[in-house]
C-alpha positions as a LaTeX table, in Angstrom:
\begin{tabular}{lrrr}
\hline
Residue & $x$ (\AA) & $y$ (\AA) & $z$ (\AA) \\
\hline
Unk1 & 65.12 & 134.45 & 111.10 \\
Unk2 & 63.17 & 137.23 & 112.80 \\
Unk3 & 64.87 & 139.00 & 115.72 \\
Unk4 & 63.58 & 138.52 & 119.26 \\
Unk5 & 62.25 & 141.78 & 120.78 \\
Unk6 & 65.02 & 141.65 & 123.40 \\
Unk7 & 68.76 & 141.28 & 123.01 \\
Unk8 & 71.88 & 141.12 & 125.19 \\
Unk9 & 74.73 & 143.63 & 125.46 \\
Unk10 & 78.24 & 143.18 & 126.87 \\
Unk11 & 81.46 & 145.14 & 127.17 \\
Unk12 & 84.58 & 143.57 & 125.64 \\
Unk13 & 88.14 & 144.72 & 125.12 \\
Unk14 & 89.78 & 145.01 & 121.71 \\
Unk15 & 91.60 & 141.69 & 122.02 \\
Unk16 & 88.43 & 139.80 & 122.93 \\
Unk17 & 86.54 & 141.44 & 120.05 \\
Unk18 & 89.25 & 140.52 & 117.54 \\
Unk19 & 89.24 & 136.92 & 118.81 \\
Unk20 & 85.44 & 136.71 & 118.72 \\
Unk21 & 85.28 & 137.98 & 115.15 \\
Unk22 & 88.10 & 135.69 & 114.01 \\
Unk23 & 87.06 & 132.51 & 115.82 \\
Unk24 & 83.27 & 132.89 & 115.89 \\
Unk25 & 81.55 & 129.99 & 117.59 \\
Unk26 & 84.84 & 128.08 & 117.88 \\
Unk27 & 86.12 & 130.29 & 120.69 \\
Unk28 & 83.01 & 132.09 & 121.79 \\
Unk29 & 82.82 & 134.39 & 124.78 \\
Unk30 & 83.45 & 133.31 & 128.35 \\
Unk31 & 82.34 & 134.96 & 131.58 \\
Unk32 & 82.76 & 133.97 & 135.22 \\
Unk33 & 79.20 & 135.18 & 135.94 \\
Unk34 & 76.39 & 132.63 & 135.44 \\
Unk35 & 74.06 & 133.84 & 132.66 \\
Unk36 & 70.98 & 131.85 & 133.72 \\
Unk37 & 68.44 & 134.48 & 132.67 \\
Unk38 & 70.20 & 135.01 & 129.33 \\
Unk39 & 70.10 & 131.25 & 128.69 \\
Unk40 & 66.36 & 131.26 & 129.46 \\
Unk41 & 65.90 & 134.21 & 127.09 \\
Unk42 & 67.69 & 132.28 & 124.32 \\
Unk43 & 65.40 & 129.28 & 124.91 \\
Unk44 & 62.31 & 131.53 & 124.75 \\
Unk45 & 63.58 & 133.16 & 121.54 \\
Unk46 & 64.16 & 129.77 & 119.91 \\
Unk47 & 60.73 & 128.53 & 121.01 \\
Unk48 & 59.24 & 131.52 & 119.17 \\
Unk49 & 61.41 & 130.94 & 116.09 \\
Unk50 & 63.41 & 134.12 & 116.75 \\
Unk51 & 67.11 & 134.93 & 116.76 \\
Unk52 & 68.68 & 136.38 & 119.91 \\
Unk53 & 71.35 & 139.02 & 119.30 \\
Unk54 & 74.32 & 140.14 & 121.37 \\
Unk55 & 75.60 & 143.73 & 121.12 \\
Unk56 & 79.35 & 144.19 & 121.70 \\
Unk57 & 80.65 & 147.43 & 123.19 \\
Unk58 & 84.25 & 148.49 & 123.58 \\
Unk59 & 86.47 & 151.50 & 124.14 \\
Unk60 & 86.55 & 154.30 & 126.65 \\
Unk61 & 83.92 & 155.56 & 126.77 \\
Unk62 & 82.10 & 152.41 & 125.73 \\
Unk63 & 80.52 & 152.45 & 122.27 \\
Unk64 & 78.61 & 149.73 & 120.47 \\
Unk65 & 80.85 & 148.23 & 117.82 \\
Unk66 & 79.44 & 144.93 & 116.55 \\
Unk67 & 76.42 & 142.66 & 116.85 \\
Unk68 & 76.31 & 138.90 & 116.68 \\
Unk69 & 73.66 & 136.22 & 116.67 \\
Unk70 & 73.77 & 134.02 & 119.77 \\
Unk71 & 74.14 & 130.35 & 118.82 \\
Unk72 & 74.23 & 128.92 & 122.36 \\
Unk73 & 74.65 & 129.86 & 126.02 \\
Unk74 & 76.02 & 127.22 & 128.38 \\
Unk75 & 76.43 & 127.70 & 132.13 \\
Unk76 & 78.91 & 125.25 & 133.65 \\
Unk77 & 79.56 & 124.50 & 137.31 \\
Unk78 & 83.08 & 123.65 & 138.43 \\
Unk79 & 83.22 & 122.86 & 142.15 \\
Unk80 & 82.19 & 126.17 & 143.78 \\
Unk81 & 82.52 & 128.33 & 140.65 \\
Unk82 & 80.40 & 128.86 & 137.56 \\
Unk83 & 81.34 & 129.83 & 134.05 \\
Unk84 & 79.25 & 130.89 & 131.09 \\
Unk85 & 80.21 & 130.17 & 127.51 \\
Unk86 & 78.43 & 132.00 & 124.71 \\
Unk87 & 78.81 & 130.63 & 121.20 \\
Unk88 & 78.11 & 133.08 & 118.41 \\
Unk89 & 77.01 & 132.93 & 114.79 \\
Unk90 & 76.64 & 135.66 & 112.16 \\
Unk91 & 78.24 & 139.00 & 113.04 \\
Unk92 & 78.12 & 142.52 & 111.69 \\
Unk93 & 79.19 & 146.06 & 112.45 \\
Unk94 & 76.85 & 148.43 & 114.25 \\
Unk95 & 75.74 & 151.39 & 112.16 \\
Unk96 & 77.35 & 154.69 & 113.27 \\
Unk97 & 73.82 & 155.90 & 114.10 \\
Unk98 & 73.60 & 153.30 & 116.88 \\
Unk99 & 77.14 & 153.38 & 118.31 \\
Unk100 & 76.25 & 155.37 & 121.42 \\
Unk101 & 75.19 & 153.16 & 124.36 \\
Unk102 & 72.16 & 155.36 & 124.98 \\
Unk103 & 70.82 & 154.52 & 121.53 \\
Unk104 & 69.67 & 151.24 & 123.11 \\
Unk105 & 67.16 & 150.91 & 125.94 \\
Unk106 & 67.13 & 148.40 & 128.75 \\
Unk107 & 64.33 & 145.87 & 128.69 \\
Unk108 & 61.40 & 147.17 & 130.73 \\
Unk109 & 59.99 & 145.22 & 133.64 \\
Unk110 & 56.84 & 143.15 & 133.28 \\
Unk111 & 54.80 & 145.61 & 135.37 \\
Unk112 & 55.87 & 148.55 & 133.20 \\
Unk113 & 54.84 & 146.69 & 130.06 \\
Unk114 & 51.52 & 145.69 & 131.61 \\
Unk115 & 50.78 & 149.25 & 132.70 \\
Unk116 & 51.61 & 150.59 & 129.24 \\
Unk117 & 49.29 & 148.06 & 127.64 \\
Unk118 & 46.43 & 147.99 & 130.15 \\
Unk119 & 46.45 & 151.56 & 131.46 \\
Unk120 & 47.58 & 153.40 & 128.37 \\
Unk121 & 50.62 & 154.90 & 130.09 \\
Unk122 & 53.21 & 156.52 & 127.88 \\
Unk123 & 56.22 & 154.40 & 127.05 \\
Unk124 & 59.05 & 155.06 & 129.51 \\
Unk125 & 62.46 & 153.49 & 129.03 \\
Unk126 & 65.89 & 153.66 & 130.64 \\
Unk127 & 68.82 & 153.95 & 128.25 \\
Unk128 & 71.79 & 151.62 & 128.41 \\
Unk129 & 74.89 & 153.07 & 130.06 \\
Unk130 & 78.21 & 151.82 & 131.42 \\
Unk131 & 76.82 & 150.86 & 134.82 \\
Unk132 & 74.20 & 148.46 & 133.39 \\
Unk133 & 76.29 & 146.58 & 130.82 \\
Unk134 & 78.32 & 144.38 & 133.19 \\
Unk135 & 78.23 & 141.41 & 133.34 \\
Unk136 & 75.56 & 141.73 & 130.63 \\
Unk137 & 72.44 & 143.77 & 129.99 \\
Unk138 & 69.08 & 142.71 & 128.60 \\
Unk139 & 67.90 & 145.39 & 126.17 \\
Unk140 & 65.20 & 146.05 & 123.64 \\
Unk141 & 66.52 & 144.94 & 120.28 \\
Unk142 & 67.49 & 148.01 & 118.22 \\
Unk143 & 65.54 & 148.77 & 115.05 \\
Unk144 & 68.42 & 147.92 & 112.72 \\
Unk145 & 68.33 & 144.31 & 113.96 \\
Unk146 & 64.54 & 144.06 & 114.06 \\
Unk147 & 64.40 & 144.83 & 110.34 \\
Unk148 & 67.16 & 142.36 & 109.48 \\
Unk149 & 66.02 & 139.15 & 107.77 \\
\hline
\end{tabular}
């Protein structure tokens, strides 16, 4: 399945990464932050017949380690709290060329994209860094995932 032009990125610790890789969609990833926009992005990707990917970063300083295909994003409400559960599918290791956070760019705003298209402005992007990755970041899908079948 073709990759969606945008992906998600999160920071995980070593234990969570090991569990995610071992359990896959059985355990998934949980977050106390509601991922409403990410769930909408997954729906849009599916409607277009695209796969939505999740980049996993760990370590200090953070480095991209693995990627995974998002199978589902569920936001649950429990009394006054919310929880997000992300189920994952196929996974793989990030190429050493793309391990640095700044090898990925944050998704541009709608106005920036419109100006680039309509006014011929040069492409301007902000690179992913540690301050933007929590609770999750929406990024442009890196080339190595765009070319993946």
